[in-house]
ROZAGU-381908 format. One record per residue: residue number from 1; residue in one letter; x negated, y, z negated of N, C-alpha, C, CB in turn. Coordinates in pm, 1 decimal. Atoms other than C-alpha are relative to their C-alpha. Glycine has a CB too. Example, Ala and Ser with C-alpha at 12.3 -4.5 7.8 and 13.67 -1.06 7.14 Angstrom:
BEGIN
+-----+--------+----------+----------+----------+----------+----------+----------+----------+----------+----------+----------+----------+----------+
| num | residu |      npx |      npy |      npz |     capx |     capy |     capz |      cpx |      cpy |      cpz |     cbpx |     cbpy |     cbpz |
+-----+--------+----------+----------+----------+----------+----------+----------+----------+----------+----------+----------+----------+----------+
|   1 |      a |    -89.0 |   -119.0 |      0.0 |  -1230.0 |   -450.0 |   -780.0 |    -90.0 |    120.0 |      0.0 |     99.2 |      2.7 |   -124.6 |
|   2 |      s |     82.0 |   -119.0 |      6.0 |  -1367.0 |   -106.0 |   -714.0 |     77.0 |    109.0 |    -73.0 |    -41.4 |     46.2 |    141.5 |
+-----+--------+----------+----------+----------+----------+----------+----------+----------+----------+----------+----------+----------+----------+
REM end
This chain:
BEGIN
+-----+--------+----------+----------+----------+----------+----------+----------+----------+----------+----------+----------+----------+----------+
| num | residu |      npx |      npy |      npz |     capx |     capy |     capz |      cpx |      cpy |      cpz |     cbpx |     cbpy |     cbpz |
+-----+--------+----------+----------+----------+----------+----------+----------+----------+----------+----------+----------+----------+----------+
|   1 |      m |    -83.4 |   -118.7 |      0.0 |      0.0 |      0.0 |      0.0 |    -87.2 |    124.1 |      0.0 |     94.5 |      0.3 |   -120.6 |
|   2 |      s |     69.8 |   -127.0 |     -4.9 |   -104.9 |    349.5 |     66.8 |     -9.7 |     59.2 |   -140.6 |     71.2 |     97.5 |     95.7 |
|   3 |      q |     16.5 |    -62.5 |    131.6 |   -237.2 |    544.5 |   -228.8 |    111.3 |    100.1 |    -27.2 |   -136.3 |     69.3 |     -9.9 |
|   4 |      y |   -110.2 |    -94.0 |     18.8 |     42.9 |    797.9 |   -169.2 |    126.8 |    -71.3 |    -44.9 |     26.5 |     77.0 |    128.8 |
|   5 |      v |   -116.3 |     78.9 |     40.9 |    308.8 |    529.3 |   -203.7 |    -14.7 |    -41.3 |   -145.5 |     17.1 |   -124.6 |     90.3 |
|   6 |      i |     25.0 |     39.7 |    138.2 |    150.5 |    405.8 |   -525.0 |     16.0 |    120.9 |    -93.3 |   -141.7 |    -61.4 |    -14.1 |
|   7 |      l |    -16.2 |   -121.8 |     78.6 |    131.7 |    763.7 |   -656.7 |    147.7 |     36.2 |    -13.2 |    -77.8 |    116.1 |     63.8 |
|   8 |      y |   -143.8 |    -29.6 |      0.7 |    496.0 |    822.7 |   -559.0 |     73.3 |    -92.3 |    -97.4 |     59.2 |    -14.6 |    142.2 |
|   9 |      l |    -67.8 |     95.4 |     88.2 |    612.1 |    503.9 |   -733.2 |    -37.7 |     23.1 |   -146.2 |    -34.3 |   -143.8 |     40.7 |
|  10 |      g |     42.0 |    -30.1 |    136.4 |    408.5 |    595.5 |  -1040.7 |     75.7 |    118.1 |    -58.1 |   -148.4 |     27.5 |     -3.9 |
|  11 |      v |    -70.5 |   -119.9 |     46.6 |    565.1 |    940.5 |  -1068.0 |    148.0 |    -29.7 |    -21.2 |    -16.9 |    115.5 |    100.6 |
|  12 |      v |   -142.4 |     31.2 |     11.7 |    918.1 |    811.4 |  -1005.5 |     25.6 |    -90.7 |   -120.4 |     51.3 |    -66.8 |    129.0 |
|  13 |      n |    -17.8 |     88.3 |    114.7 |    873.1 |    536.7 |  -1264.9 |    -17.1 |     74.6 |   -131.2 |    -98.0 |   -115.5 |      6.9 |
|  14 |      v |     16.3 |    -80.1 |    122.3 |    747.4 |    783.8 |  -1525.8 |    125.5 |     82.8 |    -24.7 |   -124.6 |     92.5 |     10.5 |
|  15 |      l |   -121.4 |    -80.7 |     15.7 |   1043.7 |   1015.8 |  -1463.2 |    119.5 |    -86.0 |    -36.7 |     29.4 |     77.3 |    128.1 |
|  16 |      s |   -109.5 |     91.3 |     28.6 |   1285.7 |    723.8 |  -1464.9 |     -7.5 |    -51.0 |   -143.6 |     -1.7 |   -117.1 |     97.9 |
|  17 |      g |     18.8 |     45.4 |    137.8 |   1139.2 |    595.6 |  -1790.8 |     35.6 |    107.0 |   -101.2 |   -142.5 |    -44.1 |    -21.4 |
|  18 |      i |    -33.9 |   -111.3 |     89.2 |   1173.8 |    938.1 |  -1951.4 |    151.5 |     13.4 |    -11.1 |    -62.3 |    132.5 |     51.0 |
|  19 |      l |   -146.7 |     -7.8 |      2.8 |   1540.7 |    952.2 |  -1851.7 |     60.9 |   -114.8 |    -79.4 |     55.9 |     -0.5 |    142.3 |
|  20 |      f |    -50.7 |    117.9 |     68.7 |   1596.9 |    601.1 |  -1982.3 |    -19.7 |     13.5 |   -151.4 |    -70.0 |   -126.9 |     52.4 |
|  21 |      f |     25.3 |    -24.2 |    142.5 |   1432.7 |    683.6 |  -2316.7 |     93.8 |    107.4 |    -54.2 |   -146.4 |     41.5 |    -22.5 |
|  22 |      w |    -87.9 |   -107.9 |     42.7 |   1635.0 |   1006.0 |  -2336.1 |    141.9 |    -52.9 |    -22.0 |      0.3 |    114.0 |    103.9 |
|  23 |      d |   -134.1 |     55.2 |     13.5 |   1958.3 |    812.5 |  -2279.9 |     10.7 |    -87.7 |   -124.7 |     37.2 |    -80.7 |    124.9 |
|  24 |      k |      0.7 |     82.6 |    121.1 |   1866.1 |    564.6 |  -2554.5 |      5.7 |     88.7 |   -124.3 |   -125.8 |    -90.3 |     -4.0 |
|  25 |      r |      1.1 |    -93.4 |    113.7 |   1791.6 |    852.0 |  -2792.8 |    135.2 |     69.2 |    -15.1 |   -111.4 |    105.3 |     17.6 |
|  26 |      a |   -130.9 |    -65.9 |      3.2 |   2113.4 |   1028.4 |  -2698.7 |    107.7 |    -94.7 |    -51.2 |     37.5 |     51.7 |    139.5 |
|  27 |      a |    -98.3 |     98.8 |     45.7 |   2312.4 |    709.0 |  -2756.7 |     -7.9 |    -17.6 |   -151.2 |    -22.3 |   -135.3 |     70.4 |
|  28 |      r |     18.1 |     16.7 |    145.0 |   2166.4 |    673.0 |  -3106.1 |     45.6 |    121.6 |    -79.3 |   -145.3 |    -28.5 |    -31.2 |
|  29 |      n |    -23.6 |   -123.7 |     74.7 |   2212.5 |   1037.9 |  -3203.7 |    129.7 |     70.7 |     36.0 |   -113.4 |     93.5 |     21.9 |
|  30 |      g |   -127.7 |    -61.3 |    -36.1 |   2551.1 |   1108.1 |  -3048.1 |    -14.0 |    122.5 |     88.5 |     74.2 |     37.5 |   -123.5 |
|  31 |      l |     22.4 |   -112.9 |    -90.5 |   2406.2 |   1352.9 |  -2795.6 |     58.1 |    -30.4 |    137.6 |   -150.8 |     31.9 |     11.3 |
|  32 |      r |    -49.2 |     17.9 |   -136.8 |   2506.6 |   1402.9 |  -2433.4 |    -85.3 |   -103.4 |     72.2 |     -0.9 |    134.5 |     77.1 |
|  33 |      r |     68.5 |    111.5 |    -64.4 |   2419.2 |   1088.7 |  -2235.8 |    -37.6 |     33.5 |    144.0 |     87.6 |   -124.8 |     -3.6 |
|  34 |      v |     37.6 |     -9.7 |   -141.1 |   2248.0 |   1057.9 |  -1899.3 |     98.9 |    -85.9 |     77.0 |   -149.7 |    -46.3 |     25.4 |
|  35 |      p |    -95.7 |     80.5 |    -76.2 |   2508.5 |    945.5 |  -1643.4 |    -69.0 |   -121.7 |     63.3 |     67.3 |     85.9 |    109.3 |
|  36 |      e |     57.6 |    121.9 |    -57.1 |   2452.1 |    588.8 |  -1524.1 |    -35.1 |     16.7 |    146.6 |     96.0 |   -115.9 |    -16.3 |
|  37 |      i |     28.0 |    -20.5 |   -142.3 |   2467.2 |    702.0 |  -1163.2 |   -135.8 |     66.7 |     19.3 |    110.6 |     85.0 |     65.1 |
|  38 |      r |    131.0 |    -66.0 |     -8.2 |   2163.0 |    923.8 |  -1227.9 |   -111.9 |   -101.0 |    -29.9 |     -7.4 |    120.1 |    -99.3 |
|  39 |      l |     98.8 |    103.8 |     28.7 |   1973.7 |    633.7 |  -1385.9 |    -16.6 |    -92.8 |    120.4 |     41.2 |    -80.9 |   -124.7 |
|  40 |      h |      6.8 |     87.5 |   -118.1 |   2061.9 |    416.0 |  -1085.4 |    -64.4 |     71.1 |    119.4 |    140.7 |    -48.5 |     38.3 |
|  41 |      l |     63.2 |    -75.4 |   -108.5 |   1957.2 |    692.7 |   -845.4 |   -151.7 |     -4.2 |    -14.1 |     49.7 |    146.4 |      1.1 |
|  42 |      f |    144.8 |      8.2 |     21.8 |   1611.0 |    698.9 |  -1002.2 |    -50.8 |   -142.0 |     23.1 |    -35.7 |     46.1 |   -142.4 |
|  43 |      e |     38.6 |    138.2 |    -29.2 |   1602.1 |    319.1 |   -982.5 |     -6.9 |    -22.7 |    150.4 |     99.1 |    -99.0 |    -64.2 |
|  44 |      l |     -1.2 |     13.2 |   -145.6 |   1693.3 |    335.3 |   -614.1 |   -121.3 |     68.5 |     61.9 |    129.1 |     59.0 |     58.1 |
|  45 |      m |    116.2 |    -72.6 |    -51.1 |   1413.4 |    587.3 |   -559.8 |   -131.5 |    -70.2 |    -33.5 |     -1.8 |    141.0 |    -55.8 |
|  46 |      g |    121.1 |     75.5 |     30.8 |   1166.4 |    335.4 |   -706.4 |    -26.9 |    -17.8 |   -147.7 |   -115.9 |     66.1 |     61.6 |
|  47 |      g |     22.1 |      7.8 |    143.9 |   1196.1 |    371.8 |  -1082.8 |     58.8 |   -123.5 |    -65.2 |     56.3 |    120.0 |    -65.1 |
|  48 |      v |    -63.9 |    119.9 |     53.6 |   1361.9 |     34.8 |  -1121.7 |    -96.1 |    -86.1 |    -81.0 |     58.7 |    -81.7 |    112.5 |
|  49 |      f |     96.2 |     87.5 |     67.2 |   1042.6 |   -135.1 |  -1237.2 |    -12.3 |     33.3 |   -148.1 |   -136.5 |     10.5 |     66.8 |
|  50 |      i |     12.4 |    -38.7 |    140.5 |   1004.1 |     65.3 |  -1557.7 |    132.2 |    -17.5 |    -72.6 |    -47.8 |    144.9 |    -12.0 |
|  51 |      n |   -129.3 |     15.2 |     66.0 |   1377.1 |     63.8 |  -1630.3 |     29.0 |   -145.9 |    -31.0 |    111.1 |     58.1 |     86.7 |
|  52 |      w |    -20.1 |    143.1 |     22.6 |   1387.6 |   -313.8 |  -1596.0 |    -78.4 |    -45.2 |   -123.4 |    -43.0 |    -81.6 |    124.6 |
|  53 |      i |     81.6 |     34.3 |    116.7 |   1104.8 |   -347.0 |  -1848.3 |     59.2 |     62.3 |   -126.6 |   -145.9 |     47.2 |     19.9 |
|  54 |      l |    -53.0 |    -69.7 |    117.6 |   1256.3 |    -88.5 |  -2083.4 |    134.1 |    -56.3 |    -46.4 |     15.0 |    147.5 |     30.2 |
|  55 |      m |   -128.0 |     58.7 |     39.2 |   1597.0 |   -258.8 |  -2076.9 |    -18.6 |   -101.7 |   -111.8 |     67.6 |    -66.1 |    120.5 |
|  56 |      y |     23.0 |    106.8 |     97.3 |   1446.0 |   -539.0 |  -2281.4 |    -94.5 |     40.4 |   -112.8 |    -55.0 |   -120.9 |     70.0 |
|  57 |      t |     93.1 |    -38.6 |    106.3 |   1167.4 |   -366.5 |  -2474.8 |     64.3 |     96.2 |   -100.2 |   -124.8 |     64.2 |     60.4 |
|  58 |      i |    -68.5 |    -90.7 |     94.1 |   1384.6 |    -87.6 |  -2620.8 |    145.7 |    -40.1 |    -19.8 |     -7.4 |    145.1 |     50.3 |
|  59 |      r |   -135.7 |     56.1 |     14.0 |   1705.9 |   -293.5 |  -2593.0 |    107.3 |    103.6 |     30.3 |     20.6 |    -55.2 |   -141.3 |
|  60 |      h |    -97.8 |   -100.4 |    -42.6 |   1906.2 |    -41.2 |  -2398.8 |     63.1 |    -43.4 |    130.9 |    -65.9 |    139.5 |     15.0 |
|  61 |      k |    -80.4 |     34.0 |   -116.9 |   2180.4 |   -124.6 |  -2148.0 |    -22.0 |   -143.0 |     49.3 |    -30.0 |     96.1 |    111.0 |
|  62 |      n |     25.1 |    136.5 |    -45.6 |   2072.7 |   -488.2 |  -2132.8 |    118.8 |    -92.9 |    -24.0 |   -122.1 |    -55.3 |    -69.2 |
|  63 |      k |   -119.4 |     81.1 |     20.8 |   2414.0 |   -614.7 |  -2245.0 |    119.3 |     50.0 |     80.2 |     35.1 |     -2.9 |   -146.3 |
|  64 |      k |   -108.1 |    -54.8 |    -81.2 |   2624.9 |   -399.4 |  -2016.0 |    -13.3 |    -58.0 |    141.2 |     -3.9 |    157.9 |      2.2 |
|  65 |      f |     14.7 |     74.9 |   -124.1 |   2681.0 |   -631.2 |  -1720.1 |      4.0 |     89.2 |    123.9 |    108.1 |   -104.3 |      9.4 |
|  66 |      s |    -10.8 |    -84.4 |   -119.7 |   2785.8 |   -362.0 |  -1472.5 |   -128.9 |     77.4 |     24.8 |    117.6 |     97.6 |    -13.6 |
|  67 |      y |    125.1 |    -73.3 |    -16.4 |   2465.9 |   -167.6 |  -1538.9 |   -110.9 |    -94.6 |     41.9 |    -38.0 |     72.9 |   -129.5 |
|  68 |      y |    113.8 |     85.7 |    -26.8 |   2230.7 |   -457.0 |  -1540.3 |     12.1 |    -74.0 |    132.1 |    -16.7 |    -98.2 |   -111.3 |
|  69 |      a |    -17.1 |     62.3 |   -131.5 |   2382.1 |   -616.4 |  -1228.6 |    -53.8 |     91.1 |    110.6 |    148.8 |    -32.4 |     25.4 |
|  70 |      v |     49.6 |    -95.6 |   -100.2 |   2309.1 |   -302.1 |  -1027.1 |   -151.7 |     12.1 |    -11.1 |     67.0 |    139.6 |    -18.2 |
|  71 |      t |    144.9 |    -10.3 |     20.0 |   1960.4 |   -277.0 |  -1179.1 |    -71.6 |   -119.7 |     61.4 |    -33.3 |     10.4 |   -149.8 |
|  72 |      y |     62.9 |    118.3 |    -58.1 |   1877.5 |   -635.4 |  -1083.3 |     10.8 |     -0.5 |    152.8 |     63.5 |   -126.6 |    -57.2 |
|  73 |      l |    -14.9 |     -9.9 |   -145.1 |   2014.5 |   -580.3 |   -731.7 |   -105.4 |     94.0 |     57.9 |    141.5 |     49.0 |     36.9 |
|  74 |      l |    100.9 |    -95.9 |    -46.8 |   1789.4 |   -276.2 |   -690.5 |   -141.3 |    -53.7 |    -18.3 |     14.8 |    132.8 |    -74.1 |
|  75 |      l |    131.1 |     60.8 |     22.8 |   1493.2 |   -463.6 |   -838.6 |    -32.6 |    -99.5 |    111.9 |     -4.0 |    -70.5 |   -137.8 |
|  76 |      f |     23.0 |     97.9 |   -106.5 |   1532.2 |   -748.6 |   -588.4 |    -15.2 |     68.1 |    135.6 |    114.7 |   -101.3 |      5.0 |
|  77 |      l |     13.2 |    -75.9 |   -123.9 |   1577.1 |   -495.7 |   -307.1 |   -140.3 |     58.3 |     12.8 |    104.8 |    112.0 |      5.9 |
|  78 |      w |    134.7 |    -57.1 |     -3.1 |   1252.1 |   -319.5 |   -399.3 |   -107.2 |   -107.0 |     17.7 |    -26.5 |     78.3 |   -127.5 |
|  79 |      i |     96.2 |    109.5 |    -16.8 |   1066.4 |   -649.7 |   -430.8 |      0.3 |    -48.3 |    144.6 |     32.7 |   -117.1 |    -96.0 |
|  80 |      a |     -9.6 |     42.7 |   -140.1 |   1194.7 |   -752.2 |    -86.2 |    -67.4 |    100.4 |     93.1 |    147.1 |    -18.4 |     40.3 |
|  81 |      v |     63.5 |   -103.8 |    -82.9 |   1082.9 |   -420.0 |     64.6 |   -151.2 |     -8.3 |    -11.4 |     48.6 |    140.7 |    -41.4 |
|  82 |      i |    145.4 |      9.0 |     19.5 |    737.1 |   -451.5 |    -87.9 |    -55.3 |   -125.3 |     66.6 |    -35.0 |      0.0 |   -150.4 |
|  83 |      m |     45.6 |    124.6 |    -62.6 |    705.9 |   -813.5 |     25.9 |      0.8 |     13.2 |    152.3 |     89.2 |   -118.6 |    -43.7 |
|  84 |      y |     -8.3 |    -19.4 |   -145.0 |    817.9 |   -717.5 |    376.6 |   -114.5 |     87.9 |     49.1 |    135.3 |     62.5 |     38.7 |
|  85 |      r |    107.3 |    -92.4 |    -39.6 |    571.7 |   -428.0 |    393.0 |   -137.9 |    -64.6 |    -10.4 |      4.4 |    125.7 |    -86.6 |
|  86 |      k |    127.8 |     69.3 |     16.8 |    291.1 |   -656.7 |    274.0 |     -5.6 |   -127.9 |     83.8 |    -23.2 |    -33.2 |   -148.0 |
|  87 |      n |     -7.3 |    119.4 |    -86.1 |    396.0 |   -928.4 |    525.2 |    -11.4 |   -128.9 |    -78.4 |   -108.9 |      4.3 |    104.7 |
|  88 |      i |      4.8 |    119.4 |     83.4 |    444.9 |  -1180.7 |    247.9 |    101.6 |   -103.8 |     44.4 |     23.8 |     36.6 |   -145.2 |
|  89 |      f |   -103.3 |     93.9 |    -44.0 |    748.0 |  -1337.8 |    416.7 |    -53.0 |    -99.2 |    103.6 |    118.7 |     76.2 |     57.7 |
|  90 |      f |     61.8 |     87.5 |    -99.3 |    518.4 |  -1494.2 |    680.1 |     92.3 |    -30.8 |    117.7 |    -42.8 |   -128.8 |    -65.5 |
|  91 |      i |    -90.5 |     17.1 |   -113.6 |    778.5 |  -1443.9 |    950.5 |    -69.8 |     49.3 |    124.7 |    134.2 |     75.6 |    -22.0 |
|  92 |      n |     59.9 |    -41.3 |   -127.6 |    639.8 |  -1437.5 |   1303.0 |    106.4 |     62.2 |     85.8 |    -66.0 |   -119.3 |     73.4 |
|  93 |      a |    -99.1 |    -69.7 |    -81.2 |    828.7 |  -1179.7 |   1498.8 |    -58.8 |     37.0 |    132.4 |     51.8 |    124.0 |    -70.7 |
+-----+--------+----------+----------+----------+----------+----------+----------+----------+----------+----------+----------+----------+----------+
REM end
């Protein structure tokens, strides 16, 4: 992968992780929550990797099936894109 792609994914994952932590904190303290659509948007942009890890390490949104189903779908989509870009599928076209 290009160093720019890796940099992009790093920045998006950091921002996504910050939002995810903020939502966990807001949930605990009764503050205004981050809308799920915004969390999913950051996952779609590439932040799914950190959110997937944080779901289980900070125990946030890992029991809400509707949230975690979309997160896993986006995770598998990103893995497929990366595998395709790295020619891991071994498909001769």
